C-alpha positions as CSV (number, residue, x, y, z in Angstrom):
1,X,0.0,0.0,0.0
2,X,1.4,3.4,-1.1
3,X,1.0,6.8,0.6
4,X,-1.7,8.6,-1.4
5,X,-1.3,12.1,-2.9
6,X,-3.5,14.6,-1.2
7,X,-5.8,17.4,-2.3
8,X,-5.4,21.1,-2.3
9,X,-8.2,23.8,-2.8
10,X,-8.3,27.5,-2.5
11,X,-11.8,28.7,-1.1
12,X,-13.1,32.2,-0.9
13,X,-15.3,32.7,2.1
14,X,-16.5,36.2,3.3
15,X,-13.9,38.1,1.5
16,X,-11.0,35.9,2.7
17,X,-9.1,33.2,0.8
18,X,-8.5,30.0,2.5
19,X,-6.2,27.1,1.5
20,X,-7.4,23.5,2.3
21,X,-4.9,20.8,2.2
22,X,-5.7,17.1,2.9
23,X,-3.0,14.5,2.9
24,X,-2.4,11.0,3.8
25,X,0.4,10.2,6.3
26,X,0.8,6.6,5.2
27,X,0.5,3.2,6.7
28,X,3.4,3.8,9.3
29,X,1.8,6.9,10.5
30,X,-2.0,6.0,9.8
31,X,-3.7,9.4,9.6
32,X,-5.6,11.5,7.2
33,X,-4.9,15.1,8.0
34,X,-6.6,18.3,6.8
35,X,-5.4,21.8,7.4
36,X,-7.1,25.2,6.7
37,X,-4.7,28.0,6.1
38,X,-5.5,31.8,6.1
39,X,-2.7,34.1,5.1
40,X,-0.2,31.2,5.5
41,X,-1.2,30.4,9.1
42,X,-3.1,27.2,10.0
43,X,-6.4,28.1,11.5
44,X,-8.0,24.6,11.6
45,X,-6.5,21.0,11.7
46,X,-8.4,17.7,11.6
47,X,-6.3,14.6,12.2
48,X,-8.4,11.6,11.8
49,X,-6.7,8.2,12.4
50,X,-7.5,5.4,9.9
51,X,-9.0,3.4,12.8
52,X,-11.9,6.0,12.9
53,X,-12.7,5.8,9.2
54,X,-14.8,2.7,8.8
55,X,-14.0,1.8,5.3
56,X,-10.2,2.0,5.9
57,X,-10.6,0.1,9.2
58,X,-12.4,-2.7,7.4
59,X,-10.1,-2.9,4.2
60,X,-6.9,-0.9,3.9
61,X,-6.1,-0.3,0.1
62,X,-4.9,2.5,-2.0
63,X,-8.3,3.1,-3.6
64,X,-10.1,3.1,-0.3
65,X,-7.7,5.5,1.2
66,X,-7.9,7.8,-1.8
67,X,-11.8,7.8,-1.4
68,X,-11.5,8.6,2.2
69,X,-9.0,11.5,1.4
70,X,-11.5,12.9,-1.1
71,X,-14.5,12.7,1.2
72,X,-12.7,14.3,4.1
73,X,-11.3,17.0,1.9
74,X,-14.8,17.7,0.5
75,X,-16.4,17.8,3.9
76,X,-13.9,20.4,5.0
77,X,-14.4,22.6,2.1
78,X,-18.3,22.3,2.5
79,X,-18.0,23.2,6.2
80,X,-15.8,26.1,5.4
81,X,-18.2,27.5,2.7
82,X,-21.2,27.0,4.9
83,X,-19.6,28.9,7.8
84,X,-19.5,26.0,10.1
85,X,-15.6,25.9,10.2
86,X,-14.3,29.3,10.8
């Protein structure tokens, strides 16, 4: 199983630009981590262990991890643009 490439998005919310980055830390450090940056500073971090992501806990594989990365990234972006995150 390989460490997966992450996702990056720039999101405009209430006149500010936020950068959202989600990455896989790999099987030796089994976390999916999302960070939200504003003006270069981290304003939110979400670090979720594989063990708390049901589909990864049940079946570790590159495709499963990539899907979990995509979903977590999308959830963070959705929370940001809806005003529930910052």
